N, C-alpha and C positions, 0 to 999 in steps of 0.2 A: 504493498499500500503505498502511495507517494506521502510525501509532507502535509502537499496540498489537500488529501482527501482527508487525513488522516484529523487534520485540523477543520476541515467542513463539518467532519462529521461531530467531532467536540462541540464544537461551537454549535451545534441542533439538538444533539446530549444538553448541552448550557440551557437554550432557550426551555426547552421544553422542560426542563426540572425547575426552573425559576418561573415559568409561564401559567397563572392558574387556568380557569376554562378555556375552552375554547368559543366563538362565540360569530356570529355572522356579520359579516359590516359588509355594507356597500359603498365604494371610493364615487361622492359625485364632483362630477370635472366641467365646471361651464367656463367657456373661450366666447369674448365679447369685445369685438373688432371697436373701434377707436376710428373713424373716419378724419375726424378731426386732426387727431395726432401719427394718424396711421401708426396705433399700438393695439396690438392685441392683450388685454387685462386676462386673466385668469387667477378662479376661483379652483381650491379644491377641499372638500370636507368628509372627515372619513365618518360615518353612522352606522348603529346596527342597522341591519337591514329590517326591520318593523318600524323604524324611527324615518326610514330614506320616503316615501312619499311626504310624510307632512315635512321635513327636511327640504327635498328640491322644492315643495310649491313657496316655504319662507323665502329662499334661494332666487328663487324665478319673481318671487312678488315684490323686489328691490327691483328689479329690472323694469322700466316702460313695457307698456302693452305693444308698439310698435317695432319696438327691436327684437324685441320675443318674438313675435310674428316675423322678419326679416331673416335674413342669410349673414348675419352680424353676429347671431349668439347660438352657439351650440354646447349643448351638454349632453354626456355622457355617461353612464353608469358601469363603474366597473364591480363585479363580484367579489369578495373573496374571503379570510376568515381571517381573525384579530386573535391577538393570546391577552387575555383580560389577566393583570398581575394584580397589585395592588391600588388603592383608588389615590391618586398621586392632584386629585383636588374636589373641594367642598364644593360644589355646585350654589351652597344659599351664601356662602363665603365669596365667589369672585366678586370682583366689579370693587369700588372706593374702599379701601380700610377703614374701619371705626376704631374709635378707642372705647376703652370701656365706659369714660364717663360720656360721651358722645350716647353709648347706649342706654344708658339710666338718667337721662339729664330731662328735666323736662322744662319744655319753653316757658321763659318770665313775661 
């Protein structure tokens, strides 16, 4: 077995050992061509498969209807799997950080 092959097997074993359950996910890819700047803007979001329709709706809802109906917007969905490890972010606490005094203070 070559060093490259053994390294790959070790890496796979490490990922499998340290990752929790696998979950079906969709990567939503949106490309929007801007005629004024001649640039293509891209957005990529990975979401659980069950949440994919709602995520697509939210992402497309931010784009003007005329643009969505033109050839200037392309959306592709890539299905795959993701390993679910530990929770790295508490969605309740995302955003501006508040101090304890801000959480418990009352208006004057």
